[in-house]
KOLDREN-75444 format. One record per atom (N, C-alpha, C): x, y, z; residue in three letters. Coordinates in steps of 0.2 Angstrom, whole numbers, plus 2048, in hexadecimal, padded with zeros to 3 digits. Layout:
<nodes>
XYZala...
</nodes>
This chain:
<nodes>
9A8672D89met9AC671D90met9A7672D98met9A6677D96trp9A1679D9Dtrp99C677D9Ftrp999673D9Athr99266ED9Bthr99666AD9Fthr999666D9Ctrp99E660D9Ftrp9A165FDA4trp9A1668DA8phe9A4668DACphe99E666DB3phe99A66DDB3ile99466DDB7ile990665DB7ile990661DB1asn99065BDB4asn990657DB5asn998657DB6phe99C650DBAphe99B656DC1phe99D65BDC4arg99B65FDC9arg99565DDCFarg98F65CDCAhis989659DCAhis98A655DCDhis98A64FDC6ala989648DCCala991644DD1ala996648DD3phe99B646DD5phe997647DDDphe99464CDDDphe993650DE5phe98A64EDE5phe98864DDE0tyr97F64BDDFtyr97C643DE0tyr982642DDCasp97F63ADDBasp983635DE0asp97D632DE7glu97D62DDEEglu982628DEBglu984625DE4leu98661FDE5leu98F623DE0leu99062BDDFala99762CDDEala99C628DE1ala99B629DE9phe9A262ADECphe9A5620DEBphe99F61BDEFlys9A2615DEAlys9A3612DE1lys9A2618DDEarg9A5616DD6arg9AC619DD9arg9AE61CDDCtrp9B4620DDDtrp9BA61CDE2trp9B661CDE7leu9B9615DE9leu9BA60EDE5leu9B960DDE7arg9B8607DE1arg9BB608DDAarg9BC60EDD7gly9C060FDD4gly9C8610DD6gly9C7614DDCgly9D0613DDDgly9D260EDE0gly9CE609DE2leu9D1603DE4leu9D3600DE2leu9D3600DD9gly9D15FADD5gly9DA5FFDD1gly9D8608DCFphe9E1608DD0phe9E6606DD7phe9E560ADDEala9E9606DDEala9EC5FCDE0ala9E95F8DDEala9E95F1DDFala9EE5F1DD8ala9EB5F8DD1gly9EF5F5DCCgly9F85F6DCCgly9F55FEDD0val9FD600DD3valA015FADD4valA015F7DDCleuA035F4DE2leuA055EDDDCleuA025EBDDAthrA005E6DD2thrA065E7DD2thrA0A5EBDCBglnA0F5EEDC9glnA135EDDCFglnA135F2DD2leuA185F1DD9leuA1E5EDDDAleuA185E5DDBvalA1A5E0DDFvalA1E5DCDD8valA1B5DEDD5alaA1D5D9DCDalaA245DBDCBalaA255E1DCEaspA2D5E2DCFaspA2F5E7DD2aspA365E5DD6proA375E6DDCproA3C5EBDD9proA3E5EDDD4leuA415F0DCFleuA3A5F7DCFleuA395F9DD0trpA34600DD0trpA37607DD1trpA3C605DD7serA3F60CDD9serA4260FDD4serA4460ADCDthrA4A60EDC9thrA4760FDC2thrA3F60DDC1trpA3A612DBAtrpA3C617DBAtrpA3C618DB3serA3B61DDB1serA33622DB0serA34627DAFalaA2B62ADB0alaA2C627DA7alaA2E624DA3serA28621D9EserA2761BDA0serA2C617DA5glnA2A60FDA7glnA24611DAAglnA24615DAFtrpA1E617DB6trpA14619DB0trpA1661CDABvalA1061CDA9valA10618DA6valA12613DA2ileA1360CDA1ileA0E606DA2ileA14607DA8lysA11602DB0lysA0A604DB3lysA0960ADB1leuA0060CDB5leu9F860DDB2leu9FB60BDAAile9F760BDA5ile9F2607DA5ile9F1602DA9pro9ED5F9DACpro9EB5FEDB0pro9F0601DB7ala9E9602DBDala9E6609DBAala9E660CDB6leu9E1615DB5leu9DC610DB1leu9DD608DACval9D9607DA9val9D1605DAEval9D6601DB6met9D25FFDBAmet9CF604DC0met9D2609DBCphe9CE60EDC0phe9CA611DBDphe9C9612DB9ser9C5614DB2ser9BF60FDB2ser9C1608DB0ala9BC602DB0ala9B5604DB9ala9B8604DBEgly9B9605DC6gly9B660ADC4gly9B5610DC3ser9AF615DC3ser9A9619DC0ser9AA614DBDval9A6614DB7val99E613DBBval995615DB7thr990611DBCthr98E609DB8thr98D607DBDala98E5FFDB9ala985600DB6ala9885FCDB0pro9855FBDACpro97B5F6DAFpro9775F8DACgly9705F8DAFgly96E5FBDB2gly971602DB8ser971606DBCser96D60CDB7ser96860FDBElys964615DB9lys96A61ADBDlys96A61FDB7lys96E625DB4lys969629DBClys96E62DDC0pro96E631DC4pro96A636DC6pro96663ADC9gln96363EDC5gln965646DC6gln
</nodes>
């Protein structure tokens, strides 16, 4: 676990394209959340379990946007 954390920290702070990936993932997450909120005008009455279920697609969009593009080189 400690090795994973060290590798994550190094990739996050020293990879020049990390900001672009996290921004792309964050925008995808925001788009997913906003889509759910616009689609259901009664979002203020959702329970905690409904929030979790409705946010799963947004988390998938964040994950898809945050990964390195296929075919690109691994950051040093």
